[in-house]
SEMARLO-415674 format. One record per residue (C-alpha): x, y, z. Coordinates in steps of 0.02 Angstrom, whole numbers, plus 50000, padded with zeros to 5 digits. Last residue first. Example, Ala and Ser with C-alpha at 12.3 -4.5 7.8 and 13.67 -1.06 7.14 Angstrom:
2
506844994750357 506154977550390 
END
This chain:
444
535265116464677 536265130064796 535015138664857 533865125564918 535115124765079 533605122065184 534095138765288 534765146365120 533015145565042 532095149165184 533145167565196 532835166964996 530905165165030 530975178665144 531735191765039 530555188564899 529145192065022 527745179265071 526095175765016 526585158264982 525915157864784 526835175364772 528515170164846 528425156364703 528115167564580 529345179564625 530715163464651 530585157064479 531275139464506 530405129564364 528735136264445 528135118464485 529985113564536 530065128864667 528355126964714 528835106464761 530415112964832 529485127264968 528185112464995 529435099865049 530525112665158 529005119265226 528365101465296 530055094165324 530535079065323 531345082965139 532225067065103 533755078665049 533895083865214 532875098965302 533975110465409 533375112365596 533105131865624 534465142765684 534675149365493 532815154865487 533455167065654 534885173565547 533965193465576 532575193665714 530885185865628 530345176065766 530675190465893 529155197765819 527765185365869 527765182866030 527925203466056 526235203365973 526345212565811 526235231065821 527965236565771 527815223765614 526595234565529 524655235765502 524135247265353 522575259965351 523265270165502 522995269165691 523315251665744 523395245165904 521745236465908 521945229365757 523845221765799 522845214065961 521625206665844 522415201165726 523745191265858 522195185065944 521465176365770 523295169865727 523255159965888 521535155965867 522165146965698 523635137665766 523865139765973 525655132465914 525865146665765 527535143265711 527985159965657 528895162765492 527225166965404 526605180465534 528435187865516 528485188465335 526805197065332 527255210965442 528795214265359 527995216065208 526645229165245 524895222565319 523155228565225 521665238465218 521165244865387 519765256865384 519435255165562 517585252665658 518345239665777 516925227365752 517285231165538 519325230265555 519065216265670 518255205065547 518825210765380 520825208565460 520225191865502 519755185265344 521275194565257 522435184365386 521695167965370 521805168665170 523685174065206 523815159565322 523035145365206 524525144065090 525585137265269 524505121765278 525725110865391 526065125365527 524105128465536 523775109665615 522775098465523 520995096665578 520855076265571 518815069465503 518395052665563 516795047665511 516205031165614 517405037365747 515975038765890 515525020765879 517285015465891 518015025866032 516425021166120 516925001466108 518805009566151 518245014666318 519265030566375 520215031166502 521025014166512 523015022066482 522765013666309 521215019566271 521795036366310 523085034966191 522065027866073 521065044666085 522475057866036 521865072366135 521225087966038 519395080066027 517845083165958 516085073365949 514675074765831 513315064465896 511475063965795 509965063465914 508585052665904 507985049866067 507085038066184 506665039466367 506775024566511 505895031366677 506855026566825 507205045366866 508595052367005 509605057766842 508585055866675 508385040066598 509335033466425 508845025566263 509335028266073 509955009366091 511745009866014 512095026966058 511215031366192 512075015866281 513775020466230 513525040166307 512695030666472 514465020266475 515685037666421 514905044666563 515405029966691 517015033166608 517135051966649 517045063966501 518665073166456 519165063866313 517365071766239 518155089966217 516885094966117 514915085266127 514005091065985 512375084665987 511095086765825 509385086465804 508065075165798 507955078465997 509305090666058 508375095766206 508295079966240 510165076366236 510505091066327 509575088266474 507825093266502 507695100666696 506435093366855 506485106166993 507295109667159 508875100967101 510135108867225 510505094967330 510205079067228 508895070467125 507785079367208 506575086467091 507315076466919 508715077966814 509295078866636 510285067366520 511785078766467 512015093966591 511225081366756 512545068966691 513985082766681 513485088666849 514285072666950 515875073766841 516175090566866 515655103466701 516855112666596 517555100266514 516285090166434 515925106066320 514085104766288 513405110966105 511435109566042 510975109765863 509155109365861 508245105465683 508485114465538 510135108065483 509485090265526 509725083965332 511495090665340 512275105565288 512315118965416 512705103265554 514245097365459 514895116365434 514425117165628 515385103665677 516995108065565 516855127765632 516995117065808 518635108765760 519345124765710 521415121165717 521435129165907 521755115166003 522545101965900 521615090965794 520165075365813 518285076465757 517175063565777 515695061465669 514275050565703 513175044665590 511545051565528 512035052765333 511285064865204 512655077565221 514015065765201 514945070165033 514745088865082 515875089765247 517025075965122 517225086465012 517665102665119 518935094065225 519745086465061 519965105665019 520495110365187 521905095565166 522295102165003 522565118465070 521465132765000 520795137965176 519445146265291 518065137665371 516355148065412 515325137665280 516655134165162 518125145565113 519605146564975 518485135564858 519355131264698 518385138464571 520035144464475 520205123164467 518655121464386 518775136264271 520345130964213 519545112664169 518175121364091 519355129863996 520165113163952 518635105063880 518015118463800 517995111463635 517655125463483 516125122963369 515465128063187 513895121263151 513035124162962 511285123562889 510205116062750 509525122162601 508855137662649 507965147862475 508305164062410 510255164062385 510235161262192 511325146162230 510475137962367 510695143762545 511445135162695 510905144562861 512045149462997 512375140763171 513935145363303 514405134063437 515355133263610 515765115663659 515825106263841 516235087663815 515135075263902 515995058063931 515205042463808 516885037363743 516065044163566 515895058163653 514225066363690 514065085063667 513935100363766 513135117363749 513775137363760 513015147663600 514375160363543 513355165063380 511865162163306 511495165963131 509635172363093 508215165562946 507085162463092 506365147763072 508005139362992 509045148363137 508055140763250 508055121963172 509885121363154 510375126863334 509045115663415 508175120563548 507675107863682 507955092763617 509395094263509 510025107563640 510245094063763 511485088063665 511575069463583 512915073463472 512845058363355 510955054963358 510505074363339 511565076963193 510525063963106 511635052362996 511985053062821 513855055862849 514085052363022 515175034363025 516355037762879 516705056462973 517395047063113 516975049563286 517935055563430 517015070463440 518325084163454 519485074663336 518215070263206 517555088463214 519355093863178 519345084863027 517685090462938 516185084062948 514965086362791 513325079862748 512365074562916 510525072462919 509635088062992 508255085162858 508455101562768 510405095362762 511625096162883 513485102962883 514895099963001 516255110063063 517425107963210 518685122863248 520425119963221 520245122863020 521405116662896 519905103162846 518835118362813 519965122962677 520255105262604 518335103962603 518265118662490 519765113962381 518745096562353 516975106162334 517865117162178 517835137062196 
END
């Protein structure tokens, strides 16, 4: 078989192939190798292979050197090479020895390799997180929160978490603390809405004996308890204006005084605040200081309501089902289709907290291995009566409804295959069909 014919065969392969001599200089480079690496054959022939591919294996454990030394071929070795444009490209390679015509003397080596870029991209998509530090969800909004929490791990900037009641703002605060550089320092929580105004100052800053009736001894405040750590101020919108001024001073100067004391104390505390109210409206109404708002809102995080991320409902149901089955020592493994449809149709004004309560209620009433629609809370069951979906406002062609937009996008994504759409939404085909009729998508 002549050399030209052999090269034609190798050029027809989908795998990259190149050969080197005993000095590791490239002697052959097929067309697939050109496509995968971005280099032309004319550029690399005669070059040292390590100068072309720049793989970590070239330094740590050269495949050609290994096969020449051990006289054994290598198969399915994962590595990465440097593309001509500078980007790394994952590959899987095989290496073998090339011998002389007599077959007794190694004269070089041959490498075949496959481009794994598409496979790596798929792996990354499959690794999309469904949970993170106690938070559960795979929606785009939750993925963005996960990413942001990771990005700010080395920051001491104040964080303001906003969202409706029951969306899990405290879980976000827990995640921020757990991934921060202060994770081993104190993490102290205060709900600003549960203390009367006169006691909140004492709770936050402490007091000295005799500062007020009942102050029988000196008491540390939450700021001193959280020194060098993090303080979580929940329901911060409920803080009185005078207290807001004191908090602003701590944020600006890191100093405060205990109630009834004139000694100025210094503290190093990171603040994470949360509220379910619109602080801008509070500023306009004169109930919240604008300067404090900007001090707290250095890193804003908005936790979306559950009704805007229906793709997370199934994950949350599975999470709470495991939790309450374990607590109640019951072997509940699943939820039937009718119950699942009801849970997906509900608008969840109480958000995740309402869903959690609903699952706890259902688990308490369930005796078998499967939760049925009949054991769901009464507030959820009526939502699934026949025709209830048609009574909902129909989204127009501009798609103002988040549910409408999501269903339409998934229908287009799956080429109007209702089975695949229903599976991705975590609902039954019948429920999807009713929704499509309600939104007039069945006519398209």
